[in-house]
PLY file of the C-alpha trace (Angstrom):
ply
format ascii 1.0
element vertex 511
property float x
property float y
property float z
element edge 510
property int vertex1
property int vertex2
end_header
-11.71 19.24 8.29
-9.13 16.49 7.29
-10.84 13.30 6.22
-9.39 11.70 9.88
-10.23 14.81 11.89
-10.71 14.25 15.43
-11.02 16.34 18.58
-7.93 17.57 19.89
-6.09 15.56 22.67
-4.30 16.65 25.68
-0.66 16.71 24.92
1.33 13.59 25.82
3.14 13.53 29.25
6.99 14.13 28.37
8.89 11.26 28.07
11.63 10.43 30.34
15.37 11.04 29.04
16.73 7.84 27.18
19.61 6.19 28.91
22.73 7.20 27.05
24.02 4.21 24.33
27.21 2.95 24.00
29.03 4.11 21.18
28.63 2.40 18.21
30.98 1.59 15.84
31.49 3.16 12.63
29.09 1.60 10.02
31.14 -0.48 7.12
30.86 0.20 3.52
28.82 -2.91 3.09
26.37 -1.67 5.66
25.76 1.31 3.65
25.22 -0.40 0.54
22.58 -2.73 1.85
20.19 -0.10 3.50
20.44 2.43 0.43
19.59 -0.67 -2.13
16.59 -1.74 0.18
15.54 2.14 0.38
15.89 1.99 -3.38
13.56 -0.93 -3.84
10.85 0.85 -1.72
11.11 4.10 -3.47
11.69 2.86 -7.11
8.54 0.92 -6.65
6.27 4.12 -5.86
7.23 5.23 -9.56
4.92 3.15 -11.81
1.47 4.82 -12.10
-0.14 5.01 -15.69
-1.52 8.51 -15.62
-4.71 10.27 -16.98
-4.08 13.73 -17.16
-7.58 14.40 -16.24
-6.98 12.75 -12.66
-4.90 16.25 -11.88
-5.82 19.60 -11.56
-3.14 22.22 -10.94
-2.39 25.99 -10.79
0.65 27.48 -12.28
3.28 24.62 -12.52
5.68 24.47 -9.70
9.02 23.86 -11.10
10.40 20.30 -10.79
11.20 19.35 -7.29
15.14 18.70 -7.50
17.88 17.40 -4.85
17.91 20.69 -2.83
14.14 20.46 -2.28
14.14 16.90 -1.29
16.82 17.59 0.79
15.32 20.33 2.80
11.98 18.91 2.54
11.78 19.11 6.55
13.41 22.39 7.26
10.53 24.83 6.91
7.77 22.80 8.56
6.50 24.24 11.68
6.14 22.12 14.65
2.87 23.42 15.25
0.11 21.45 14.22
2.36 18.68 13.60
1.57 15.05 15.13
3.57 13.93 17.98
6.50 11.73 17.69
5.81 7.79 17.96
7.36 4.48 17.99
9.23 3.54 15.14
10.07 5.11 11.91
8.06 6.42 9.53
9.23 7.13 5.83
7.03 8.68 3.21
7.86 7.29 -0.41
6.59 8.85 -3.43
7.10 8.16 -7.21
6.90 11.43 -9.48
5.09 11.29 -12.66
7.84 13.05 -14.72
9.00 12.58 -18.34
10.94 16.01 -18.45
14.61 15.24 -19.91
13.45 11.61 -20.81
14.75 11.13 -24.64
11.71 9.86 -27.22
13.55 6.55 -27.47
13.48 6.11 -23.50
9.82 7.04 -23.67
9.24 4.36 -26.28
11.28 1.85 -24.50
9.16 2.63 -20.97
6.17 3.05 -22.67
5.62 6.49 -21.01
4.62 8.48 -23.65
2.00 10.17 -22.18
1.57 13.72 -20.54
3.48 14.37 -17.20
1.69 16.18 -14.09
4.69 16.74 -12.06
2.77 14.85 -9.21
3.39 12.24 -6.89
0.95 9.49 -8.84
2.10 6.96 -6.27
2.17 7.49 -2.51
3.18 4.86 -0.16
3.87 5.14 3.62
6.43 2.48 5.17
6.52 1.86 9.22
9.38 0.32 10.71
8.72 -1.10 13.74
10.83 0.16 16.89
12.03 -3.48 17.37
12.84 -3.67 13.33
11.19 -6.91 13.27
8.27 -5.53 11.03
7.81 -3.33 8.16
4.46 -2.03 7.24
3.57 -0.74 4.15
0.29 1.54 3.35
-0.45 3.03 -0.22
-2.34 5.84 -0.28
-4.37 5.94 -3.47
-3.79 9.01 -5.86
-7.08 10.29 -6.33
-7.59 10.48 -2.55
-9.67 13.81 -1.81
-8.30 15.44 1.14
-7.69 19.10 2.37
-4.40 20.44 1.53
-1.94 21.84 4.25
-1.90 25.56 4.24
0.43 26.87 1.52
0.50 29.91 -0.82
-1.33 29.32 -3.58
-1.23 31.21 -6.93
-2.95 31.53 -10.28
-6.48 30.58 -11.61
-8.36 27.26 -11.14
-9.83 27.81 -7.45
-11.61 30.64 -7.70
-9.72 34.34 -7.41
-7.03 33.53 -5.25
-3.76 35.46 -5.77
-0.69 34.99 -3.85
-2.47 34.20 -0.49
-2.72 31.15 1.85
-5.40 28.46 1.35
-6.55 25.23 2.49
-8.45 24.26 -0.49
-9.77 20.48 -1.01
-7.97 18.37 -3.76
-6.58 14.98 -4.95
-3.71 14.56 -2.73
-1.17 13.36 -5.62
-1.39 17.32 -6.57
-0.03 18.51 -3.30
3.31 18.20 -4.71
2.48 20.48 -7.51
1.21 22.92 -5.41
4.22 22.89 -2.81
6.86 20.21 -3.64
7.62 17.72 -1.22
7.34 19.95 1.82
3.55 20.61 1.22
3.23 16.77 0.29
4.60 15.91 3.75
2.48 17.95 5.68
-0.77 17.20 3.56
-0.25 13.55 4.52
0.63 14.15 8.27
-2.41 16.40 8.41
-4.66 13.40 6.55
-3.26 10.44 8.37
-2.27 11.79 11.69
1.22 9.77 11.23
4.61 12.04 11.48
6.51 11.76 8.89
10.30 11.21 9.79
11.45 11.06 6.37
10.89 11.49 2.77
12.14 9.66 -0.69
11.00 10.28 -4.66
12.49 8.61 -7.33
11.10 8.28 -11.00
10.23 6.00 -13.95
13.92 5.07 -15.08
14.96 4.52 -11.57
12.42 1.77 -10.97
13.74 -0.28 -14.08
17.32 0.12 -13.11
16.54 -1.26 -9.58
14.86 -4.39 -10.78
17.24 -4.86 -13.38
20.64 -4.47 -10.82
18.39 -7.06 -8.39
18.25 -9.55 -11.69
14.67 -9.20 -11.83
11.41 -9.54 -10.06
8.73 -12.62 -9.92
5.30 -12.40 -10.42
2.31 -14.60 -11.11
-1.00 -14.54 -12.51
-3.82 -16.94 -12.54
-5.02 -14.96 -16.14
-3.38 -13.79 -19.29
-2.89 -10.05 -18.40
-3.13 -7.39 -21.38
-3.08 -3.45 -20.83
-2.42 -1.03 -24.08
-1.65 1.84 -21.75
1.07 0.52 -19.84
2.26 -1.82 -22.42
1.76 -4.97 -20.18
1.52 -8.61 -22.02
1.97 -11.35 -19.90
0.75 -15.04 -19.89
-0.72 -16.64 -17.09
1.84 -18.46 -14.66
4.86 -17.71 -12.72
7.55 -15.10 -14.16
10.65 -12.95 -13.65
10.54 -10.09 -15.17
13.34 -7.42 -15.91
12.92 -3.70 -15.13
11.11 -2.46 -18.22
8.42 -5.34 -18.42
8.03 -5.21 -14.36
7.19 -1.18 -14.95
4.74 -1.94 -17.29
3.10 -4.70 -14.33
2.93 -2.40 -11.89
1.55 0.49 -14.14
-1.48 -1.59 -15.47
-4.73 -0.50 -14.57
-6.91 -2.21 -17.03
-6.30 -5.73 -15.95
-8.14 -7.98 -13.23
-8.04 -6.69 -10.31
-8.55 -3.34 -12.24
-8.56 0.30 -11.06
-5.83 1.96 -8.93
-6.51 -0.73 -5.85
-5.84 -3.42 -7.94
-2.48 -1.79 -9.56
-1.63 -1.03 -5.86
-1.39 -4.45 -4.58
0.58 -5.43 -7.70
2.98 -2.81 -6.50
2.94 -4.47 -3.30
3.46 -7.92 -4.72
6.38 -6.93 -6.50
7.70 -4.79 -3.45
7.62 -7.99 -1.37
9.05 -10.06 -3.68
12.07 -7.52 -3.89
12.83 -7.12 -0.47
12.76 -10.96 0.07
15.49 -10.70 -2.75
17.46 -8.02 -0.84
17.73 -10.02 2.30
18.38 -13.30 0.97
21.68 -14.57 2.10
22.55 -14.99 -1.67
22.00 -10.62 -1.94
22.91 -9.42 1.83
25.46 -12.25 2.35
27.60 -11.18 -0.70
29.66 -8.08 -1.14
29.64 -8.49 -4.56
26.01 -8.53 -4.91
25.39 -5.67 -2.51
27.81 -3.39 -4.56
25.98 -4.64 -7.80
22.72 -3.98 -6.27
23.89 -0.59 -4.88
24.78 0.59 -8.41
21.23 0.94 -9.19
20.87 3.66 -6.59
22.95 6.45 -8.94
21.23 9.57 -9.51
17.75 7.76 -8.98
16.77 8.19 -5.40
16.60 11.68 -3.62
16.39 11.59 0.23
15.66 14.45 2.77
19.35 15.14 4.41
17.90 14.10 7.84
18.39 10.54 6.83
22.20 10.23 7.81
24.68 7.57 6.57
24.84 6.17 10.18
20.88 5.85 10.16
20.82 3.86 7.08
23.93 1.89 8.28
22.22 1.01 11.64
18.94 0.36 10.08
20.40 -2.06 7.86
22.15 -4.37 10.57
18.42 -4.24 12.01
16.65 -5.64 9.06
18.82 -8.24 8.00
16.85 -11.37 7.59
13.29 -9.70 7.09
10.83 -12.42 6.03
7.49 -12.22 4.06
5.53 -13.04 7.30
7.16 -10.03 8.72
6.12 -7.53 6.24
2.76 -6.19 6.06
0.90 -4.38 3.24
-2.66 -2.32 3.08
-4.41 0.22 0.98
-6.25 3.08 2.56
-9.84 2.09 2.92
-12.30 3.51 0.71
-15.90 4.44 1.16
-16.79 6.21 -1.94
-15.22 5.44 -5.35
-16.59 7.99 -7.39
-17.08 11.33 -5.40
-17.69 13.86 -7.88
-15.68 16.99 -6.56
-15.87 20.68 -8.51
-12.48 21.16 -10.64
-11.25 17.57 -9.72
-13.84 15.45 -10.88
-13.96 11.80 -9.80
-12.21 11.37 -6.75
-12.12 8.78 -3.90
-13.23 9.47 -0.16
-11.72 7.37 2.54
-13.80 5.19 5.00
-13.27 7.35 7.77
-13.70 4.53 10.58
-11.64 2.16 9.01
-8.66 4.76 7.85
-8.56 6.26 11.42
-8.06 2.78 12.96
-5.46 2.01 10.19
-3.42 4.75 10.89
-3.96 4.37 14.74
-2.11 1.09 14.51
0.52 2.62 12.73
0.95 5.48 15.48
0.91 2.96 18.13
3.52 0.62 16.57
1.10 -2.17 16.25
0.59 -4.76 13.26
-1.89 -3.67 11.13
-3.11 -6.86 10.33
-5.60 -8.64 12.53
-7.70 -5.54 13.33
-11.27 -6.41 13.15
-12.15 -2.89 12.13
-9.62 -2.70 8.99
-10.28 -5.90 7.66
-13.09 -7.60 6.06
-16.45 -8.33 7.94
-15.70 -11.97 9.29
-18.24 -14.62 8.07
-18.32 -13.23 4.05
-16.34 -13.14 1.29
-15.56 -9.16 0.15
-17.09 -8.55 -3.39
-16.22 -5.71 -5.47
-19.80 -5.01 -6.90
-23.02 -4.87 -5.41
-24.93 -8.34 -5.39
-27.88 -6.26 -5.99
-26.40 -4.63 -9.46
-25.60 -8.20 -10.76
-28.27 -10.60 -12.40
-28.43 -14.02 -12.47
-30.64 -16.64 -14.00
-30.82 -20.07 -12.55
-31.96 -22.87 -15.06
-32.95 -26.15 -14.16
-35.79 -27.63 -11.80
-36.14 -28.97 -8.67
-34.84 -28.68 -4.75
-30.95 -28.08 -6.05
-31.99 -25.37 -8.37
-34.35 -23.86 -5.90
-31.77 -23.96 -3.36
-29.45 -21.97 -5.40
-31.97 -19.36 -6.47
-33.21 -18.86 -2.98
-29.41 -18.64 -1.63
-28.50 -16.05 -4.29
-31.26 -14.05 -3.46
-30.56 -13.86 0.34
-27.02 -12.69 -0.58
-28.67 -9.67 -2.57
-28.74 -10.75 -6.50
-31.46 -9.85 -8.57
-32.37 -13.59 -9.34
-34.77 -15.34 -12.32
-36.05 -18.62 -11.91
-35.81 -21.80 -11.55
-39.36 -23.47 -12.64
-40.74 -24.82 -9.44
-40.83 -28.59 -9.68
-41.37 -31.97 -7.05
-38.22 -34.01 -8.89
-34.78 -32.89 -9.02
-34.43 -31.28 -12.70
-30.62 -30.41 -12.18
-27.93 -31.45 -14.14
-24.88 -33.89 -13.76
-21.12 -32.94 -13.27
-20.21 -29.69 -12.23
-22.06 -26.19 -11.74
-21.54 -24.04 -14.55
-22.00 -19.76 -14.80
-22.26 -18.86 -18.37
-22.04 -14.95 -19.07
-21.07 -12.24 -21.83
-17.43 -11.72 -21.43
-17.83 -8.12 -22.04
-19.10 -8.20 -18.05
-15.99 -9.89 -16.99
-15.37 -7.07 -14.51
-18.37 -8.60 -12.50
-17.68 -12.18 -12.57
-15.62 -12.46 -9.79
-18.64 -11.12 -7.72
-20.46 -14.30 -8.82
-17.84 -16.49 -8.54
-16.96 -15.57 -4.97
-20.75 -16.36 -4.16
-20.22 -20.09 -6.09
-16.33 -20.70 -5.61
-17.13 -24.37 -6.38
-18.94 -23.54 -9.90
-16.95 -23.41 -13.46
-16.64 -20.10 -15.07
-17.58 -19.81 -18.88
-16.99 -16.38 -20.29
-18.75 -16.35 -24.03
-17.81 -14.16 -27.01
-20.82 -11.96 -28.13
-20.41 -9.96 -31.23
-22.50 -6.95 -31.99
-23.01 -4.09 -29.54
-25.86 -5.79 -27.26
-24.71 -7.49 -24.20
-26.69 -9.24 -21.66
-26.11 -8.46 -18.15
-27.14 -11.87 -16.86
-25.29 -14.42 -15.56
-26.72 -18.04 -16.18
-26.14 -20.53 -13.25
-26.72 -23.94 -14.41
-26.65 -26.14 -10.94
-24.93 -29.55 -10.96
-24.26 -32.31 -8.57
-20.97 -30.62 -7.74
-19.97 -27.07 -6.95
-23.66 -25.93 -6.12
-22.79 -24.38 -2.60
-23.59 -20.72 -2.17
-21.24 -18.79 -0.11
-22.31 -15.50 1.80
-20.79 -12.52 0.04
-20.84 -8.95 1.11
-19.94 -5.67 -0.93
-16.39 -4.29 -0.10
-14.62 -3.42 -2.64
-11.67 -2.13 -0.50
-11.13 -5.01 0.88
-10.95 -7.06 -2.19
-7.66 -6.02 -3.18
-6.69 -3.58 -0.06
-7.24 -4.84 3.18
-4.31 -5.44 5.47
-2.39 -8.78 4.67
0.64 -10.18 5.38
3.69 -10.46 2.54
3.55 -14.22 2.34
-0.13 -14.35 2.06
-0.62 -12.13 -1.37
-2.01 -14.22 -3.85
-0.96 -14.21 -7.65
-4.24 -12.22 -8.68
-3.72 -9.30 -5.88
-6.53 -11.05 -3.73
-6.08 -12.50 -0.23
-7.62 -15.43 1.37
-10.34 -14.16 3.57
-11.99 -15.98 6.44
-15.48 -17.43 6.20
-15.96 -18.86 9.64
0 1
1 2
2 3
3 4
4 5
5 6
6 7
7 8
8 9
9 10
10 11
11 12
12 13
13 14
14 15
15 16
16 17
17 18
18 19
19 20
20 21
21 22
22 23
23 24
24 25
25 26
26 27
27 28
28 29
29 30
30 31
31 32
32 33
33 34
34 35
35 36
36 37
37 38
38 39
39 40
40 41
41 42
42 43
43 44
44 45
45 46
46 47
47 48
48 49
49 50
50 51
51 52
52 53
53 54
54 55
55 56
56 57
57 58
58 59
59 60
60 61
61 62
62 63
63 64
64 65
65 66
66 67
67 68
68 69
69 70
70 71
71 72
72 73
73 74
74 75
75 76
76 77
77 78
78 79
79 80
80 81
81 82
82 83
83 84
84 85
85 86
86 87
87 88
88 89
89 90
90 91
91 92
92 93
93 94
94 95
95 96
96 97
97 98
98 99
99 100
100 101
101 102
102 103
103 104
104 105
105 106
106 107
107 108
108 109
109 110
110 111
111 112
112 113
113 114
114 115
115 116
116 117
117 118
118 119
119 120
120 121
121 122
122 123
123 124
124 125
125 126
126 127
127 128
128 129
129 130
130 131
131 132
132 133
133 134
134 135
135 136
136 137
137 138
138 139
139 140
140 141
141 142
142 143
143 144
144 145
145 146
146 147
147 148
148 149
149 150
150 151
151 152
152 153
153 154
154 155
155 156
156 157
157 158
158 159
159 160
160 161
161 162
162 163
163 164
164 165
165 166
166 167
167 168
168 169
169 170
170 171
171 172
172 173
173 174
174 175
175 176
176 177
177 178
178 179
179 180
180 181
181 182
182 183
183 184
184 185
185 186
186 187
187 188
188 189
189 190
190 191
191 192
192 193
193 194
194 195
195 196
196 197
197 198
198 199
199 200
200 201
201 202
202 203
203 204
204 205
205 206
206 207
207 208
208 209
209 210
210 211
211 212
212 213
213 214
214 215
215 216
216 217
217 218
218 219
219 220
220 221
221 222
222 223
223 224
224 225
225 226
226 227
227 228
228 229
229 230
230 231
231 232
232 233
233 234
234 235
235 236
236 237
237 238
238 239
239 240
240 241
241 242
242 243
243 244
244 245
245 246
246 247
247 248
248 249
249 250
250 251
251 252
252 253
253 254
254 255
255 256
256 257
257 258
258 259
259 260
260 261
261 262
262 263
263 264
264 265
265 266
266 267
267 268
268 269
269 270
270 271
271 272
272 273
273 274
274 275
275 276
276 277
277 278
278 279
279 280
280 281
281 282
282 283
283 284
284 285
285 286
286 287
287 288
288 289
289 290
290 291
291 292
292 293
293 294
294 295
295 296
296 297
297 298
298 299
299 300
300 301
301 302
302 303
303 304
304 305
305 306
306 307
307 308
308 309
309 310
310 311
311 312
312 313
313 314
314 315
315 316
316 317
317 318
318 319
319 320
320 321
321 322
322 323
323 324
324 325
325 326
326 327
327 328
328 329
329 330
330 331
331 332
332 333
333 334
334 335
335 336
336 337
337 338
338 339
339 340
340 341
341 342
342 343
343 344
344 345
345 346
346 347
347 348
348 349
349 350
350 351
351 352
352 353
353 354
354 355
355 356
356 357
357 358
358 359
359 360
360 361
361 362
362 363
363 364
364 365
365 366
366 367
367 368
368 369
369 370
370 371
371 372
372 373
373 374
374 375
375 376
376 377
377 378
378 379
379 380
380 381
381 382
382 383
383 384
384 385
385 386
386 387
387 388
388 389
389 390
390 391
391 392
392 393
393 394
394 395
395 396
396 397
397 398
398 399
399 400
400 401
401 402
402 403
403 404
404 405
405 406
406 407
407 408
408 409
409 410
410 411
411 412
412 413
413 414
414 415
415 416
416 417
417 418
418 419
419 420
420 421
421 422
422 423
423 424
424 425
425 426
426 427
427 428
428 429
429 430
430 431
431 432
432 433
433 434
434 435
435 436
436 437
437 438
438 439
439 440
440 441
441 442
442 443
443 444
444 445
445 446
446 447
447 448
448 449
449 450
450 451
451 452
452 453
453 454
454 455
455 456
456 457
457 458
458 459
459 460
460 461
461 462
462 463
463 464
464 465
465 466
466 467
467 468
468 469
469 470
470 471
471 472
472 473
473 474
474 475
475 476
476 477
477 478
478 479
479 480
480 481
481 482
482 483
483 484
484 485
485 486
486 487
487 488
488 489
489 490
490 491
491 492
492 493
493 494
494 495
495 496
496 497
497 498
498 499
499 500
500 501
501 502
502 503
503 504
504 505
505 506
506 507
507 508
508 509
509 510
């Protein structure tokens, strides 16, 4: 069964034939260019994952997908078992981890010297509403553990399977290596229940070229970011990055917020900025700027042949003036971040109820923001680590220290101290929290519980690193906020484009 399997439903009643539309004038070259660039940004952004070769398991390698395979991606798809058509348009955007054909000089410049996997290392499902007033982007984590659609498998690696049809489980990013674009489309449809209307793919150079042609992208970070694997070195603050540095930004996995979900949110942040650039008066209103941006497409994006020039032109006209408030971003909710599977190793298991609700909103052409099922629980701030796995020592004595200690215990933290006393022995000034910076990844969980406190990481030499966070309550910032373990919602909850924060996190209601 798929991650979102459900009982079969009765077929929908046939829709009445649509009224004939008046003939439209032939699309202008400018309109064609505008949409082409918009599509390029979406597809180019998906190419940016830093790959660990251990995250992909394949049989005998499938030849790289060329333009013909992409163009004919839907030709051999049987209608049997495919999701029903719904309102709006769904486009599957993928970025391939492919270094074949790149010179060593180019690999060095792009910082992509690792082993390629010929897999869809990043996937984005783009939904354009029927009224063309909203664009929703749902990222599908590459390590999602799903059942592949039926396909011809060969070689070793999954038991004695020799040239026969199989439906084995695996990481969704490897569907491409097993059956190219067609299997990728069918597997995403089977896993999500969302019918894919169009497909596009690109690679590393395509992303760099597109960003450069758009004169860069603006990003911001509350803290300095450094990631050895992607080559990212970024000071705190707001920056306009060129294509090369933007590629490093969207590939980074070992910065805060960490892992694939943090990387995905940074990709979404960049995508939102580039979409705003494309629909601004400076770009969309200038034929010269549109032509320059369109030049980034040459040889970098491949589309299925069902997405015609007329379709592109019509969509381009409808999407002009898109604002950040009319864009939405989400990541498929995850329940188990370390599901161990034979052959595949560590994988991600989806949160079934939340994922079903998210994709139901897409199928029904509803906004993906505002759904209480898919969003964080009301009344508490989501945190990436379980409070019971975080040790806290409260220093001081008196009522303030006692209150802080009890509130932290009530939230599940492992708390020691304070000494019991009648007089208030807490310090003056703002509350401080000190900790070994080796455990920086857990600091956000503590700071979320005490947002008014000052976090003070300490450099500790040697191999022994204390996991205890020491709280020194003061006269300010001693309030404790309710928190709840919800790693998916920290950087993956549905959010509007104008709500994306500099660090990838989003404001959550505590009412």
